[in-house]
Backbone as CSV, one residue per row, in Angstrom:
resi,resn,N_x,N_y,N_z,CA_x,CA_y,CA_z,C_x,C_y,C_z
1,MET,3.575,21.589,-3.595,2.833,20.893,-4.622,3.497,19.538,-4.869
2,GLU,2.699,18.477,-4.747,3.204,17.128,-4.943,2.943,16.695,-6.384
3,LEU,4.011,16.318,-7.086,3.911,15.900,-8.485,4.173,14.408,-8.615
4,PHE,3.530,13.795,-9.610,3.823,12.412,-9.932,4.027,12.279,-11.431
5,ASP,4.803,11.257,-11.810,5.046,10.983,-13.226,3.785,10.371,-13.843
6,ILE,3.576,10.686,-15.116,2.491,10.076,-15.876,3.079,8.929,-16.685
7,TYR,2.402,7.782,-16.625,2.820,6.574,-17.331,1.832,6.286,-18.457
8,ASP,2.316,5.564,-19.493,1.415,5.144,-20.564,0.823,3.768,-20.223
9,ASP,0.069,3.207,-21.153,-0.589,1.916,-20.927,0.390,0.774,-20.675
10,GLU,1.635,0.940,-21.105,2.656,-0.100,-20.950,3.543,0.131,-19.723
11,ARG,3.153,1.047,-18.857,3.893,1.394,-17.629,5.206,2.129,-17.918
12,ASN,5.317,2.781,-19.048,6.487,3.587,-19.375,6.221,5.029,-18.968
13,ARG,7.237,5.669,-18.391,7.109,7.094,-18.093,6.986,7.873,-19.394
14,THR,6.079,8.830,-19.407,5.858,9.612,-20.625,6.729,10.862,-20.682
15,GLY,7.351,11.219,-19.554,8.116,12.465,-19.498,7.269,13.629,-19.006
16,ARG,5.991,13.388,-18.790,5.093,14.425,-18.268,4.775,14.133,-16.808
17,THR,4.380,15.165,-16.088,3.978,15.009,-14.698,2.599,15.613,-14.493
18,ALA,2.016,15.309,-13.359,0.722,15.871,-12.977,0.744,16.128,-11.475
19,GLU,-0.151,16.986,-11.028,-0.276,17.272,-9.602,-1.132,16.197,-8.941
20,ARG,-0.863,15.986,-7.666,-1.662,15.040,-6.889,-3.142,15.387,-7.032
21,ASN,-3.965,14.373,-7.196,-5.423,14.482,-7.349,-5.856,15.091,-8.673
22,GLN,-4.919,15.334,-9.585,-5.281,15.839,-10.909,-5.913,14.697,-11.704
23,LYS,-7.016,14.975,-12.365,-7.690,13.970,-13.181,-6.856,13.702,-14.437
24,LEU,-6.625,12.433,-14.724,-5.827,12.053,-15.877,-6.723,11.727,-17.071
25,LYS,-6.150,11.860,-18.268,-6.860,11.539,-19.503,-6.765,10.038,-19.766
26,GLY,-7.550,9.567,-20.707,-7.473,8.176,-21.119,-6.067,7.840,-21.585
27,GLY,-5.570,6.687,-21.196,-4.227,6.274,-21.585,-3.131,6.854,-20.705
28,GLU,-3.498,7.693,-19.735,-2.535,8.231,-18.767,-2.755,7.524,-17.432
29,HIS,-1.640,7.206,-16.786,-1.707,6.451,-15.538,-0.716,6.993,-14.526
30,GLN,-1.052,6.812,-13.253,-0.104,7.111,-12.183,0.302,5.797,-11.537
31,LEU,1.387,5.810,-10.798,1.886,4.620,-10.121,1.757,4.827,-8.621
32,ILE,1.176,3.839,-7.950,1.115,3.849,-6.497,1.769,2.576,-5.978
33,VAL,2.046,2.556,-4.680,2.635,1.381,-4.049,1.809,0.995,-2.830
34,HIS,1.785,-0.286,-2.567,1.235,-0.833,-1.332,2.322,-1.699,-0.724
35,VAL,2.537,-1.556,0.559,3.459,-2.425,1.276,2.623,-3.197,2.290
36,ASN,2.637,-4.504,2.151,1.861,-5.394,3.005,2.837,-6.087,3.948
37,ILE,2.766,-5.754,5.225,3.678,-6.328,6.215,2.972,-7.498,6.884
38,MET,3.585,-8.680,6.764,3.016,-9.917,7.298,3.910,-10.456,8.412
39,ASN,3.288,-10.948,9.484,4.083,-11.546,10.559,4.143,-13.065,10.391
40,THR,4.836,-13.737,11.295,5.025,-15.182,11.172,3.753,-15.967,11.495
41,GLN,2.717,-15.318,11.995,1.421,-15.965,12.213,0.497,-15.773,11.002
42,ASN,1.071,-15.311,9.885,0.338,-15.027,8.651,-0.774,-13.996,8.883
43,GLN,-0.445,-12.997,9.682,-1.353,-11.875,9.908,-0.799,-10.655,9.178
44,LEU,-1.707,-9.855,8.670,-1.371,-8.630,7.965,-1.446,-7.456,8.931
45,LEU,-0.427,-6.612,8.903,-0.491,-5.366,9.660,-1.453,-4.443,8.921
46,ILE,-2.503,-4.017,9.615,-3.460,-3.107,8.990,-3.460,-1.793,9.752
47,GLN,-3.796,-0.736,9.033,-3.836,0.586,9.645,-5.227,1.172,9.507
48,GLN,-5.612,1.971,10.496,-6.884,2.670,10.424,-6.622,4.113,10.022
49,ARG,-7.297,4.530,8.961,-7.141,5.889,8.449,-7.773,6.878,9.429
50,GLN,-7.203,8.053,9.483,-7.744,9.101,10.351,-9.162,9.475,9.908
51,PRO,-10.034,9.864,10.853,-11.419,10.198,10.494,-11.563,11.469,9.662
52,HIS,-10.549,12.314,9.639,-10.627,13.562,8.865,-10.099,13.408,7.433
53,LYS,-9.618,12.214,7.063,-9.117,12.003,5.703,-10.277,12.153,4.718
54,PRO,-10.041,12.832,3.584,-11.139,13.033,2.631,-11.607,11.734,1.953
55,ASP,-10.704,10.795,1.751,-11.056,9.524,1.122,-11.029,8.401,2.151
56,TRP,-12.108,7.690,2.267,-12.228,6.526,3.128,-11.879,6.823,4.595
57,PRO,-12.436,7.885,5.168,-12.112,8.244,6.555,-12.501,7.147,7.543
58,GLY,-11.580,6.838,8.451,-11.832,5.866,9.499,-11.778,4.412,9.059
59,TYR,-11.605,4.153,7.775,-11.553,2.779,7.292,-10.226,2.128,7.659
60,TRP,-10.274,0.819,7.832,-9.050,0.039,7.969,-8.512,-0.245,6.567
61,ASP,-7.185,-0.342,6.470,-6.531,-0.495,5.171,-5.308,-1.386,5.350
62,ILE,-4.702,-1.774,4.231,-3.476,-2.566,4.300,-2.377,-1.756,4.992
63,SER,-1.244,-2.361,5.226,-0.187,-1.765,6.047,0.158,-0.344,5.648
64,VAL,0.495,-0.135,4.371,0.948,1.181,3.905,0.602,1.322,2.428
65,GLY,0.268,2.528,2.030,0.030,2.793,0.618,0.258,4.257,0.314
66,GLY,0.623,4.541,-0.923,0.809,5.933,-1.309,1.285,6.061,-2.733
67,GLY,1.331,7.281,-3.198,1.726,7.575,-4.558,3.230,7.660,-4.730
68,VAL,3.675,7.268,-5.914,5.080,7.396,-6.295,5.266,8.816,-6.820
69,GLN,6.168,9.560,-6.213,6.392,10.946,-6.610,7.233,11.023,-7.882
70,ALA,7.151,12.160,-8.548,7.903,12.377,-9.787,9.387,12.101,-9.569
71,GLY,9.985,11.314,-10.460,11.407,11.000,-10.388,11.752,9.865,-9.441
72,GLU,10.801,9.376,-8.718,11.020,8.343,-7.710,10.720,6.971,-8.312
73,THR,11.423,5.932,-7.844,11.103,4.574,-8.255,10.035,4.009,-7.326
74,SER,9.435,2.934,-7.763,8.443,2.242,-6.946,9.047,1.834,-5.602
75,ARG,10.239,1.270,-5.647,10.921,0.806,-4.432,11.203,1.975,-3.482
76,GLU,11.686,3.083,-4.020,11.962,4.266,-3.186,10.676,4.772,-2.540
77,ALA,9.595,4.786,-3.301,8.315,5.249,-2.760,7.825,4.319,-1.653
78,ALA,7.979,3.023,-1.843,7.547,2.055,-0.834,8.315,2.264,0.473
79,GLU,9.630,2.413,0.378,10.438,2.650,1.582,10.039,3.959,2.250
80,ARG,9.850,5.015,1.455,9.476,6.322,1.990,8.116,6.268,2.672
81,GLU,7.144,5.656,2.033,5.794,5.591,2.601,5.775,4.816,3.921
82,VAL,6.515,3.715,4.006,6.571,2.948,5.257,7.159,3.814,6.365
83,PHE,8.211,4.557,6.046,8.821,5.413,7.061,7.873,6.551,7.456
84,GLU,7.244,7.181,6.464,6.342,8.297,6.770,5.149,7.857,7.610
85,GLU,4.525,6.753,7.243,3.289,6.358,7.906,3.498,5.578,9.194
86,LEU,4.579,4.779,9.260,4.788,3.922,10.432,6.053,4.243,11.220
87,GLY,6.919,5.095,10.671,8.180,5.389,11.340,9.135,4.210,11.316
88,LEU,8.969,3.327,10.347,9.754,2.105,10.247,10.656,2.168,9.019
89,GLU,11.951,1.956,9.224,12.886,1.913,8.096,12.967,0.490,7.580
90,ILE,12.733,0.332,6.283,12.873,-0.973,5.646,13.803,-0.816,4.446
91,ASP,14.433,-1.914,4.060,15.335,-1.909,2.917,14.775,-2.857,1.866
92,LEU,14.321,-2.297,0.764,13.764,-3.093,-0.324,14.732,-3.186,-1.508
93,ALA,16.028,-2.934,-1.261,17.017,-2.901,-2.347,17.038,-4.187,-3.168
94,GLN,16.803,-5.313,-2.543,16.841,-6.601,-3.245,15.435,-7.153,-3.475
95,THR,14.446,-6.271,-3.480,13.044,-6.693,-3.555,12.363,-6.098,-4.779
96,VAL,11.503,-6.870,-5.369,10.622,-6.385,-6.434,9.192,-6.623,-5.961
97,PRO,8.235,-5.914,-6.547,6.847,-6.181,-6.157,6.475,-7.642,-6.431
98,TYR,5.684,-8.224,-5.546,5.210,-9.586,-5.758,4.273,-9.644,-6.960
99,PHE,3.486,-8.589,-7.141,2.597,-8.473,-8.284,2.173,-7.018,-8.396
100,TRP,1.518,-6.680,-9.499,0.979,-5.338,-9.637,-0.430,-5.436,-10.181
101,ILE,-1.190,-4.410,-9.914,-2.597,-4.369,-10.297,-2.838,-3.137,-11.152
102,HIS,-3.633,-3.311,-12.177,-4.060,-2.175,-12.998,-5.423,-1.732,-12.495
103,PHE,-5.582,-0.449,-12.236,-6.872,0.116,-11.862,-7.110,1.312,-12.770
104,PRO,-8.318,1.864,-12.815,-8.561,2.996,-13.714,-7.527,4.114,-13.508
105,ASN,-6.826,4.445,-14.543,-5.799,5.496,-14.553,-4.640,5.233,-13.605
106,GLY,-4.308,3.968,-13.372,-3.154,3.729,-12.525,-2.725,2.279,-12.416
107,PHE,-1.558,2.128,-11.806,-0.969,0.835,-11.498,-0.574,0.848,-10.025
108,ALA,-0.769,-0.280,-9.360,-0.363,-0.411,-7.957,0.640,-1.547,-7.848
109,ASP,1.865,-1.229,-7.420,2.878,-2.246,-7.154,2.673,-2.764,-5.739
110,GLU,2.566,-4.076,-5.609,2.267,-4.718,-4.329,3.520,-5.392,-3.765
111,TYR,4.038,-4.833,-2.689,5.184,-5.404,-1.984,4.676,-6.188,-0.782
112,ILE,5.370,-7.262,-0.460,5.062,-8.028,0.748,6.348,-8.149,1.545
113,VAL,6.279,-7.728,2.788,7.428,-7.761,3.690,7.072,-8.702,4.840
114,HIS,7.953,-9.652,5.128,7.740,-10.587,6.231,8.553,-10.108,7.427
115,GLN,7.848,-9.645,8.459,8.543,-9.099,9.617,7.612,-9.063,10.823
116,ASP,8.084,-9.593,11.940,7.352,-9.446,13.190,7.731,-8.101,13.779
117,LEU,6.743,-7.343,14.188,6.985,-6.000,14.718,6.326,-5.835,16.070
118,ASN,6.965,-5.053,16.924,6.337,-4.602,18.153,5.551,-3.346,17.791
119,LEU,4.236,-3.443,17.737,3.412,-2.327,17.280,3.534,-1.101,18.176
120,GLY,3.853,-1.305,19.437,4.018,-0.191,20.372,5.236,0.667,20.076
121,LYS,6.163,0.147,19.274,7.373,0.898,18.943,7.282,1.638,17.616
122,LEU,6.152,1.508,16.924,5.982,2.227,15.667,5.663,3.692,15.959
123,ASN,6.100,4.554,15.067,5.849,5.996,15.195,4.849,6.378,14.102
124,LEU,3.558,6.288,14.430,2.507,6.505,13.449,2.403,7.966,13.057
125,GLN,2.181,8.197,11.762,2.011,9.554,11.251,0.623,10.051,11.678
126,PRO,0.572,11.038,12.581,-0.720,11.436,13.147,-1.718,12.013,12.143
127,THR,-1.247,12.568,11.045,-2.181,13.130,10.067,-2.797,12.053,9.180
128,GLU,-2.202,10.870,9.155,-2.661,9.799,8.265,-3.250,8.602,9.004
129,VAL,-2.555,8.162,10.060,-2.838,6.865,10.667,-3.365,7.039,12.095
130,GLN,-4.554,6.466,12.322,-5.186,6.521,13.642,-4.702,5.394,14.550
131,GLY,-4.457,4.211,13.965,-4.020,3.063,14.745,-3.612,1.932,13.828
132,VAL,-2.968,0.920,14.406,-2.559,-0.273,13.661,-2.855,-1.504,14.500
133,LYS,-3.001,-2.634,13.817,-3.148,-3.922,14.499,-2.868,-5.032,13.505
134,TRP,-2.647,-6.234,14.030,-2.469,-7.409,13.201,-3.843,-8.031,12.944
135,ALA,-4.063,-8.535,11.729,-5.338,-9.163,11.397,-5.121,-10.366,10.494
136,SER,-5.866,-11.431,10.751,-5.829,-12.626,9.910,-6.661,-12.388,8.654
137,TYR,-6.538,-13.286,7.709,-7.338,-13.206,6.486,-8.826,-13.174,6.832
138,ASP,-9.259,-14.068,7.724,-10.675,-14.122,8.097,-11.132,-12.818,8.745
139,GLU,-10.288,-12.231,9.571,-10.645,-10.955,10.206,-10.781,-9.840,9.170
140,VAL,-9.866,-9.791,8.206,-9.940,-8.776,7.156,-11.209,-8.970,6.327
141,MET,-11.522,-10.216,5.972,-12.733,-10.493,5.189,-13.987,-10.087,5.972
142,CYS,-13.997,-10.342,7.265,-15.126,-9.945,8.108,-15.268,-8.418,8.127
143,MET,-14.153,-7.711,8.239,-14.177,-6.249,8.231,-14.679,-5.716,6.889
144,MET,-14.284,-6.380,5.803,-14.778,-5.961,4.491,-16.284,-6.136,4.410
145,LYS,-16.767,-7.260,4.915,-18.202,-7.537,4.902,-18.966,-6.510,5.746
146,GLU,-18.377,-6.096,6.850,-18.990,-5.094,7.731,-18.909,-3.684,7.148
147,GLY,-18.041,-3.501,6.139,-17.873,-2.180,5.553,-16.929,-1.282,6.316
148,THR,-16.001,-1.891,7.074,-15.028,-1.099,7.833,-13.615,-1.197,7.260
149,PHE,-13.432,-2.009,6.205,-12.129,-2.181,5.565,-12.240,-1.687,4.129
150,PHE,-11.189,-1.047,3.643,-11.168,-0.543,2.270,-11.608,-1.656,1.315
151,PRO,-12.490,-1.370,0.373,-13.066,-2.429,-0.475,-12.169,-2.882,-1.643
152,TYR,-11.058,-3.502,-1.307,-10.208,-4.092,-2.342,-10.921,-5.292,-2.947
153,GLN,-10.429,-5.713,-4.108,-10.908,-6.964,-4.673,-10.464,-8.098,-3.754
154,ARG,-11.363,-8.999,-3.468,-11.058,-10.137,-2.593,-9.842,-10.908,-3.112
155,SER,-9.740,-11.063,-4.436,-8.629,-11.818,-5.020,-7.279,-11.188,-4.708
156,MET,-7.224,-9.863,-4.600,-5.967,-9.193,-4.252,-5.541,-9.592,-2.842
157,LEU,-6.476,-9.562,-1.911,-6.147,-9.929,-0.536,-5.804,-11.414,-0.432
158,GLU,-6.481,-12.246,-1.211,-6.144,-13.670,-1.229,-4.707,-13.876,-1.700
159,LEU,-4.302,-13.131,-2.726,-2.916,-13.223,-3.207,-1.920,-12.811,-2.130
160,ILE,-2.198,-11.714,-1.461,-1.284,-11.229,-0.420,-1.101,-12.294,0.660
161,PHE,-2.200,-12.844,1.144,-2.099,-13.849,2.199,-1.481,-15.150,1.690
162,SER,-1.747,-15.545,0.430,-1.174,-16.781,-0.091,0.332,-16.621,-0.339
163,PHE,0.762,-15.464,-0.810,2.199,-15.240,-0.992,2.904,-15.240,0.353
164,SER,2.245,-14.786,1.366,2.852,-14.793,2.693,3.075,-16.219,3.166
165,GLU,2.083,-17.085,2.936,2.237,-18.483,3.324,3.389,-19.139,2.580
166,ILE,3.514,-18.842,1.280,4.616,-19.377,0.470,5.946,-18.865,1.018
167,GLY,6.001,-17.554,1.313,7.231,-16.949,1.815,7.683,-17.544,3.125
168,ASP,6.735,-17.910,3.986,7.091,-18.476,5.291,7.637,-19.885,5.185
169,LYS,7.345,-20.595,4.081,7.742,-21.988,3.953,9.045,-22.171,3.194
170,THR,9.572,-21.078,2.634,10.806,-21.223,1.842,12.030,-20.917,2.670
């Protein structure tokens, strides 16, 4: 049984937990993480979800995403999810999320990692990830328009790509 901490409206842990997929009450929130891996060509590593996944089967999605487990920090969850889904060890010890998003009954911490990767050397989690590839902003927007990419808010993806450009110039 996978448990997660319940947070209040101010992102404070309440001391209570809930089971994965448990419906939360008003004012209760869960914390998730997204790790967006960008290469030096300002392309986002995207993953294709397995066709048997109950939510968004076969859709393309950002590099990595998942829930923060009970007792875990956002940073620990981000590192764990990257390793579980891609077989890639990353160190976020000196990193904070670039931004976070509030969604119904939850918060998503958005990490951006700048790293060129050999995709053939990744160890994809077969139960979660069907494939990976690099995609430009225009390619991701085209996939969203076609209905093959998870329907994030366009502004979120614009932020991810714009922060990547800033990161490459510093």
